[in-house]
DRENTORFI-574783 format. One record per residue: residue in three letters; x negated, y negated, z of N, C-alpha, C in turn. Coordinates in steps of 0.05 Angstrom, whole numbers, plus 32768, in hexadecimal, padded with zeros to 4 digits. Layout:
<recs>
ALAXYZXYZXYZ ...
</recs>
This chain:
<recs>
MET6AFD778D7F226B07779E7F376B2177937F43 ILE6B2177797F496B39776D7F556B50776F7F41 LEU6B4B776B7F276B5F776C7F136B6B77897F11 LEU6B5A779D7F146B6377B97F136B7577BF7F2B VAL6B6D77B67F436B7D77BA7F5B6B9877AC7F58 PHE6B9777937F4F6BB077847F4C6BC277917F37 GLY6BB7779B7F216BC677A97F0D6BD477C27F17 GLN6BC577D17F286BD077E97F346BE777E27F47 PHE6BE377CD7F566BF777C37F696C1077BB7F5A ALA6C0D77AB7F446C2377A17F356C3377B97F28 PHE6C2477CD7F1E6C3177E47F126C4177F37F28 ALA6C3577F77F3F6C4278057F556C5B77F67F5E GLN6C5977DB7F5F6C7077CB7F676C8677CD7F53 GLN6C7F77CC7F396C9377CE7F236CA177E97F25 THR6C9277FF7F296C9E781A7F2B6CB1781B7F44 LYS6CA8780F7F5A6CB8780F7F726CD278007F6D ASN6CD077E97F5F6CE877D97F596CFB77E87F47 GLN6CF177F67F336D0278067F216D10781C7F30 ASN6D01782A7F426D0D783F7F516D2278337F64 LYS6D1D781C7F706D30780F7F826D4978087F73 MET6D4677FE7F5A6D5E77F77F4B6D70780F7F47 LYS6D6478267F406D73783E7F3C6D8178487F55 THR6D7378457F6C6D7F784F7F856D92783A7F91 ASP6D9378227F866DA6780E7F906DC378157F86 ILE6DC678277F746DE0782F7F6A6DEC78417F80 PRO6E0278397F8C6E0E78497FA16E1A78637F97 LYS6E1A78787FA76E2678917F9F6E44788F7FA7 ILE6E55788B7F926E7278877F986E83789F7F91 SER6E7678B47F866E8578CC7F806E7278E47F82 ASP6E7D78FC7F7F6E6D79147F806E60791A7F65 PHE6E66790A7F506E5B790F7F366E4278FE7F32 PRO6E3079077F206E1778F87F1C6E1D78DD7F0F THR6E0D78C97F156E1078AE7F096E0678AE7EED GLY6DF178BC7EE86DE578BD7ECD6DD178A67EC9 GLU6DCC78A07EB06DB9788B7EA86DC878737E9E GLU6DBA785C7E9E6DC678447E946DD178497E78 ASN6DE978407E726DF778457E596DEE78317E44 THR6DD578337E3B6DCB78207E286DD778247E0C ALA6DDF783C7E056DEA78417DEA6E0378327DE5 PHE6E13782C7DFA6E2C781E7DF76E2B78027E05 ALA6E1477F97E0D6E1177E07E1C6E1E77C87E0D GLN6E1D77C97DF26E2877B37DE36E4777B07DE6 TYR6E5377C57DF06E7077C57DF46E7977C17E11 PHE6E6677B97E226E6B77B57E3F6E61779A7E47 ILE6E6F778E7E5B6E6577787E6A6E5C77837E84 GLY6E4277817E8B6E37778D7EA36E2B77A87E9C LYS6E2077B57EB06E1377CF7EAC6E2577E67EB3 SER6E2477FA7EA26E3278137EA76E1E782A7EA5 TYR6E2578417EB06E1478587EB16E2478707EA7 LEU6E1778827E986E2578987E8B6E1878B37E92 ALA6E2878C67E9B6E1F78E07EA26E3078F57E94 PRO6E2778FF7E7C6E3679147E6F6E37792D7E81 LEU6E4F79387E846E53794F7E966E5779697E88 THR6E5E79687E6F6E6279817E5F6E5079807E47 GLY6E4579977E406E3479987E296E3A79AE7E15 ASN6E4D79C07E1C6E5479D67E0B6E6779CC7DF5 LYS6E5C79C87DDD6E6B79BD7DC76E8279D07DBF ASP6E7F79EA7DC46E9479FD7DBD6EAE79F97DCE LEU6EAB79EE7DE66EC279E87DF66ED279D17DEC ASN6EC479BE7DDE6ED179A77DD26EE079967DE6 ILE6ED479937DFE6EDF79827E136EC879707E1D PRO6EC2795A7E0F6EAD79487E196EB7793A7E32 LEU6EA7793C7E476EAE792F7E616E9679217E6C SER6E9979087E746E8378F97E7F6E8C78E97E97 ASN6E7978E47EAA6E7F78D27EC06E7378B77EB7 VAL6E8478A27EB96E7B78877EB26E7D78777ECC THR6E6778697ED36E6678597EEB6E61783C7EE3 PHE6E70782A7EEE6E6F780D7EE86E6577FE7F01 GLU6E5277EC7EFD6E4A77DB7F136E6177C77F18 PRO6E6277BA7F306E7777A67F356E7877917F1E GLY6E91778C7F156E9577787F006E9177827EE3 CYS6E87779B7EE06E8277A67EC66E9D77B07EBA ARG6EA077AB7EA06EB777B57E926EB077B97E75 ASN6EBF77CB7E686EB977CF7E4B6ECB77BC7E3B ASN6EC577B97E226ED577A97E0F6EF177B67E0B TRP6F0377A67E016F1C77B27DF76F1477C77DE2 HIS6F2277DD7DE26F1C77F27DCF6F3378067DCE SER6F3178187DBB6F45782D7DB86F3778477DAF HIS6F46785D7DB16F3C78777DA96F5278847D98 THR6F4B788E7D816F5F789A7D706F6978B47D7C GLY6F5A78C17D8E6F6378D97D9B6F6D78D57DB7 GLY6F6F78BC7DC06F7878B67DDB6F6178BA7DEF GLN6F6678B57E086F5178B87E1C6F5E78BF7E37 LEU6F4F78CE7E486F5878D47E636F4278CB7E76 LEU6F4A78BC7E8A6F3878B37E9F6F4178BE7EBA ILE6F2E78C97EC96F3378D37EE46F2178C47EF7 VAL6F2C78B37F086F1C78A27F196F1178B37F30 VAL6EF678B17F346EE978C17F486EDB78B07F5D GLY6EDA78967F5B6ECD78867F6F6ED078687F6B GLY6ECF78597F806ED0783C7F7F6EEB78327F78 GLU6EEC78197F6E6F05780C7F676F0277FF7F4C GLY6F1578057F3A6F1377FB7F1F6F2D77EF7F15 LEU6F2C77E87EFB6F4277DB7EED6F4677E97ED3 TYR6F5F77EA7ECA6F6677F47EB06F7C77E37EA5 GLN6F7A77DB7E8B6F8F77CB7E7F6F9377D27E62 GLU6FAD77D47E5B6FB477D87E3F6FBB77BC7E34 ARG6FB677B77E1B6FBC779E7E0E6FDA77977E12 GLY6FDF777F7E1C6FFB77767E1F7009777F7E39 LYS6FFA778E7E4A700677987E636FF6778E7E7A PRO7002778E7E926FF377877EAA6FDD779B7EB0 ALA6FC777927EBC6FB177A37EC46FBA77B57EDB ARG6FAD77CC7EDD6FB377DF7EF26F9977E37F03 ARG6F9C77E17F1D6F8577E57F2F6F8278047F33 LEU6F69780D7F326F64782A7F336F5378317F4C LYS6F5A78487F576F4A78537F6E6F4678717F6A SER6F34787C7F7A6F2E78997F776F4778AA7F77 GLY6F4978BC7F646F6078CE7F626F7478C57F4D ASP6F7278AC7F446F8478A27F2F6F7D78AF7F14 ILE6F9178B47F046F8E78BE7EE96F9B78AB7ED6 VAL6F8C78A57EC06F9778937EAC6F9778A37E91 GLU6FB078A67E866FB378B37E6C6FB7789D7E58 ILE6FA5789C7E446FA678867E306FAD78937E15 ALA6FC4788A7E0B6FCD78967DF16FBB788D7DDA PRO6FBB789D7DC56FAA78967DAE6FB078797DA4 ASN6F9B786C7D9C6F9B78517D8F6FA6783B7DA1 VAL6FA8783F7DBB6FB0782A7DCE6F9778197DD5 GLU6F9977FF7DD06F8377ED7DD76F8377E97DF5 HIS6F6B77EC7E016F6977EB7E1F6F4C77E47E26 TRP6F4977E07E406F2E77DD7E4C6F2F77E87E68 HIS6F1777EE7E736F1577F77E8F6EFA77EF7E9A GLY6EF977ED7EB46EE077E57EC16EE377E27EDF ALA6ECE77D97EEB6ECD77D57F096EDA77BB7F11 THR6EE477BA7F296EED77A07F346ED377907F39 ALA6ED777767F406EC077657F446EAF776C7F5C ASN6EBC777A7F6F6EAE777F7F886EA9779D7F8E SER6EAC77AE7F7A6EA977CB7F806E9D77D97F68 TRP6E8C77EC7F6E6E8377FF7F596E9B78107F52 PHE6E9B781C7F3A6EB2782C7F306EA778437F20 SER6EB4785A7F236EAB78717F146EC478827F0B HIS6EC4788A7EF26ED9789C7EE86ECE78B17ED6 LEU6EDB78C77ED56ED678DC7EC06EE678D37EA8 ALA6EDA78D87E906EE878D07E786EE578E67E63 THR6EFB78EB7E556EFA78FD7E3E6F0D78F27E29 THR6F0978F97E106F1B78F17DFB6F2A79097DF0 GLY6F4179047DE56F5179187DD86F47791C7DBC ASN6F4A79337DB16F4379397D956F2679307D8F PRO6F1279397D9E6EF7792E7D9B6EEB79327D80 GLN6EF479467D716EE7794A7D566EEE79337D43 THR6F0579277D476F0E79127D356F1178F77D42 ASN6F0E78F67D5D6F1178DD7D6B6EFD78C87D62 GLN6F0778B07D5E6EF578997D596EFC78827D6B ASN6EE878767D776EEC785F7D886EEB78467D76 THR6EFD78347D7C6EFC78197D6F6EF678057D84 TRP6EDF77F97D836ED777E57D976EDF77C97D8D LEU6EEB77BA7D9F6EF777A07D996EE8778B7DA9 GLU6EF577747DAD6EE8775D7DBA6EE477637DD8 ALA6ED277547DE46ECD77567E016EE5774C7E10 VAL6EE977577E286EFE774D7E3A6EF377337E45 SER6F03771E7E416EF977037E496EF877017E68 ASP6EE876EE7E716EE676EA7E8E6F0276E37E9A GLU6F1276D47E8A6F2D76CD7E946F3F76E67E96 GLU6F3E76F77E816F4E77107E826F4577217E9A TYR6F2B77237E9E6F2177347EB36F2977287ECF ALA6F26770E7ED26F2D77027EEC6F4A77067EF2 GLU6F5B77037EDE6F7877077EE26F7E77247EEA ALA6F7177377EDD6F7577537EE46F6B775A7F00 ASP6F55774E7F086F4977557F216F5677477F39 LYS6F6677337F356F7277257F4C6F8B77337F57 LYS6F9577467F496FAE77537F526FA977667F69 
</recs>
């Protein structure tokens, strides 16, 4: 009997903790946060969340809201079709290989030409959210490269 009661308490506590973790994500934009981005987790340092916003394949305009926890960033990467980012919340960073990092805030737009190696993510102290779409989605391919080092990230975030 005691074991059964303890088991029910432990399950209820675990469920409460899981719900608390989800609600600990601040609402930083009017767009949904989505679910934890486990499909691409191997290409990120830290946790990100993905909310696909368009589903009509005939429109051929894939658009998602990507939310990064503080300190989260994706690996260096490129897109054969280019990419467009529209910042909708928090404070973030964007950097192209060989160029200084750019600090991003709500309303900023980043146009990334095809095949340009870059990364983007949250600052160390802020959640960050952007809408993302790729050009030429039928033929676009992402090339994932090495992780952004802690040194590269710290240098980008100090500006």
